[in-house]
Residue, then its C-alpha position, 0 to 999 in steps of 0.5 A: m463439257s461437250r459441244s455435241a448437243s449443238k450440231k454445226p452444219v456440214g461444211f463446204a469441204t464435206h459436200i464437195t468431197a462427198g459429191g466427188i466420191a459419189g461421182a467416182c463411184e457412179a462412173l466405176v459402176c456404170q462405165p461397163l454399161d456405157t461401154i457395152k451399149t455402144k456395141p450392136r449385140g445384146v447386153f450380156a452377149t456383148g459383155a461376155y464377148i468383150v471380157r473373153r476377147e480383151t479381159p474385164l479391164a476393157l469394160y472400163k475403156g475411157l474411164g479416165a476421161v469419164l472420171s475427169g468430167i463426172v468427179p468435178k461435176m458432182a462435187i460442184r453439184f452437191a456443194s453448190f446445192e447445199a450452199y444455195k439451200g443454206w442461203l434460202a433457209d428460214k433464219q429462225t428454223g434453219k429449214t428450207s421450203v419446197g420452193g427453196i429446194f427447187l430454187a437451190g436445185l436450179g442454181a446447182g444445175t446452172t452452176e455445174a452447166i457453166a463450170v463443167v458440163t457445157p465444155m465437156e459435152v461440146v467435146k464429147i459430142r464432137l468426138q462422137a459425131q466424127q466418122h473415120s475408118l479404123a481399118d484405114p490407117l490413112d483415114t485419121p480422125r479430125y479430133r484424136n482425143a479430148g485434149h486435142a479436140v479442145y485445142t482444135i476447137v479453141r484454135e479454129e473457132g475460139f474459146s467461146a465455141l466450147y460454150r456453144g449451147v450454154s444457155l440450153t445446157a444451163l436450162r437443161q441442167a437447172t430443170n434437171q436438178g430442180a426436179n431431181f433434188t426436190a423429188y429426192q428431198e420430199i420423198k426422203k422426208l416422207a420416208h422419215r415420216f413413215q419411219p420415225d425411229l430411224v435417225e438415218l435411212p439405210s442405203y438401199q432406201h437412199m438408192f431407191i429414192g435416188l432412182i425415182s428422183g433421177a428419172m424425173g430430170p430426163f422427162s422434164n427436159a428431154p426436148i431441151d436436151t435433144i435440141k442442145t445436142r443437135l446445136q452442139k454437133a453443128t458448127a456455127a454459121p457466121g452472122v446467125s445468133a444462138f436464138a435463131r439457131i435454136t428456134g431453127i432447129a426446133a422448127d425443123m424437128w417439128r416440121t420434118e420429124g414431128f413431136r416424138s422427135f423431141y423425146k427421141g432417146i428418152t428410154p436409154r437416157v432414163l435407163r442410164v441416168a436413174p441408176g446412176q443417181a441411185i448410186v450417187f445419192a446413196v454414196y453421197e449420204r453415206v460419205s457425208n454422214a461418215m465425215e460429219k461423224i468424224t468431225t463431231l468426234r474430233e470436236d467432242d475430243g477437243y472441247s470436252e473436259 
């Protein structure tokens, strides 16, 4: 007797593992682009220059720091999304409505913002914002690396400083993942409807759907992200509430720079996020399906007679 007829839901460990692997693959593919875009030359010219002068491995500078952030972020994102989606599913059919998918995405974005994204971005923004001369050995940077930045921020400003802007970050991540997962799930359903004979969509279709859904988030929350970045870059003024700082930044941007300032940098952000999401969803689907099949085969071996 086989149990394969009664398909069990994919386990939490599968989602967290597949999400982590997907995040690592995104970093491996996109890190060279991130390295190149920090240089003033063209993309191909810069890539060729770096490879010629420093070897191809130089394109992966800072990969360790990127992996330490993106792997837990993606693991938490997918595992929490699937958990919330399961809790919001109809008890009879086991299916989750479009509204439930959106709420699950909101929950996943909020969870990853609190667990990983906010402290990681505070440190990253502080490191990027500091100015020092590499040519002058006496001009030492305030923060030597990510670990030193965490130590310095906590020592001088308190642990809560790592969570500066957490409300905006959570709002940004929540709207981002709400739009991302809803678009992905709905377009995926549409693809299955037009291809009823396919049990699983091919990876290139997952990539294309991920590319579209990945672009949804940046457009939905660009103003939030712009205000959040400016808030985290500055040190907090004593006696001024977070709400007052947020409204002050927004008012100043509107007054001095106009409406377009809220969407500053939207093009490079979409060009970076959308391809990354294409890779993430394609790898996640492939890895989670493979793990599910392995689990099913083991159960069939153990429960067959």
